[in-house]
C-alpha positions, 0 to 999 in steps of 0.5 A: 348528314344532319349538318347538311340538312340543317344548312339547307334549311337555313339556306331555304329560310334565307331565300324565303323572305327574298322570294316573298319580296320579289313576288310582292314586287312583281305583283305590284308592278303588274298592278301598276302596268294594268292601272296605267293601261286603263287610265291611258285608254280612259283619259288619253284615248291611247294605248298604255305601256303594256300594249305599246310594248307588245306592239313593238314585237312587230311594229317599228319601235324607238331603237335607242331604248331597246338596244340599250336594254339589250346591252344591259342584258348582255352583261350576263353573257359571255363574249361569244354569246354577246357577239351571237346575240348582237348579230342575231338582233341586227339580222332580225332588224335587217329582215324587218327593214327589208320587209317594210321597204318591200311593202312600202310601210311608212314608219316614223323618222328614226324608227327603222330598226329595234325589233331585233333587240326585243326579239333577242331579249324575249328569246333569251327569256325562253332559253332561260326557262327551257334550257337553263337551270339553277343559278344560270337560269336565275342570272339570265332571267335577271339580265333579261328582266334588267333589259326589259325594265329599262324599256318598260320604264321608259314607256311607263314614264311616257304614259305618265306624262300623257296622263298629266297633260290630260288630267291636270288642266291647271298648272302652278307655274306662277307659284314656281316662277314667283318662288324662283325670284329667291334664286335670282331666276336662273332660267332667265339668265341661262336662257340668255347665255344659251341664246348668246352662244348659239348655235354652238352652245345650244347644240352641245347642250341639246345633245347632252340633254337628249342623250342622258339615257346613253350616259346612264347605260355607259355608267351602268355597263361599267358597274355591271362589267364583271357580272358574267365572270362573277355570276352575280349582280352587284348589291346596288347599281345605277339602273335601280336608282334610275328606274325608281326615280322614273316611277316615283317622280311622275306621281309628284307631277300629279300633285304639283303640275308645272310646264316650265318657263319656255311654255308658261312664259315663252312661246307657249304651246298650241292646244285645242283650237290653236290657242296660245296658252302662255301666261306672257311672252317674257322668257328669257329676256324679261323677268316675270313680275312679282305678283300674287300667283294663282293656278292657270289653265294650260293645254292638253298636250304639254306634260306637267313634268317640271317639279321636281326636275327628273333630268336633274335627279337622273344626272345627279344619280349618274354623277354619284355612281360614276365616282367609283369609276375610272378618271375618265368616267368621273370626268364624264359624270361631272360634265354630264351633271353640269351640262344637264343643269345648264340645259334644263335651265338654258332651254327653259324647261325648268325653274331653278327651284325645280333643280333644287328639289330634283337634287334632294329627290335623287339623294333621298331615293339613292339613300333609301335604296342603299339602306334597303340593300345593306339593311336599315339602321339608324343612320339610313333611317335618319338620312331618308327621313330628313331628305323626305322632310326637306323635299316636302318642305320645299314643295310646301314653300313653293306652293304656300310661300312664293310671295314671301320668297320673292320679296325676301330673296336674300333670306329665302335664297340662301335657305334653299341652297342651305337646305339642299346642301344639308342633304348633300352633306348628310348623304356624303357623310353617311355613305362614307361611314357605310363604305368604311363599315363595309371595308372593315367587314370585308377585311375581317372576312378575308382574315377569317378566310386565310389559313392559320400559320402553324 
């Protein structure tokens, strides 16, 4: 009896720190949502992520994120429950479409359905609270939370982008374009290649670039395929990395606002009064001149979302998490990374130095999340500290040494590549050690669990 009470006390003691951690994370997340709601209304004059999320219960939403969230939530369900959930979601959407058609309600292109997925996720949350108990309730709530986090994370990102355009009138594109001479201005090169291979090349790259979230959902579903059978989530998966990248990345946008080559040196963008805001119409045919950079005024519509390249960071995360999948998944992860890098440069959305920063940013976050899950040790601390230091050094060099980088490309170009490669090497080496340690620990536990031979 005493041993049973003791084990319960130990179990409660182990759960208490985790409960405190989740409660703290929930409070911080709620505070962030409220802050973004206030800032969006004050500076942009538009509803924030909380208001738009609630509005999608009735109004026409973007269907992709909602059905992606529903797919992630269904990893905790049995196959019978999945078919029921999908059927109910489609049925609700059919009702919404018919009602809008009957009332002649105008909706944006492609926003005909999606409410049903949100209704099903909210319904599963109600079922978890009212009809489930213990582990079943916790698992279902985690599934609902995972699905809603995907949807809410996208809305938080959209709000952040709008805030950057309203609160950062001056952009630092001349600094980044000057520093990009150290890498040979790859955006200009890829832009000409995409232009030469049109219409096939640009259509393929545009499809890959636009459907990055679909690739992420596919990899995440592969990682979470056994959740329903094992009744637990894996210790680390892609969705966590994706969300953290999306939450932290826009904060860098506020510090280092950049709009990208196609806007700053291409056709430009039209803001108030139809003004052409481009510094010069050079991309992709003429390289920008090497001259002392300075901040330039830009419109109040274009997001300052270049530094670092989050598409590169997300594609890197997809590549990393696809390594332990099937051969097809590994091939798809490699293709998506290469195609995403080509698209970000070829469409003029990013400079080459953006991509270097994006890779370092992604690997540092991935290392931090893995360290957080497995327990911090010296190797994890060193890797995360080194990655953060390299990332900060990259941003500082782009801002304060662009002329030196442009005038000595054979020195700074290899240094940039070497800095990125050193983080990649450190990540691969450290995570390989972690995997070996985990494998040894698992083997030891299996030996201990085996009955002794008499």
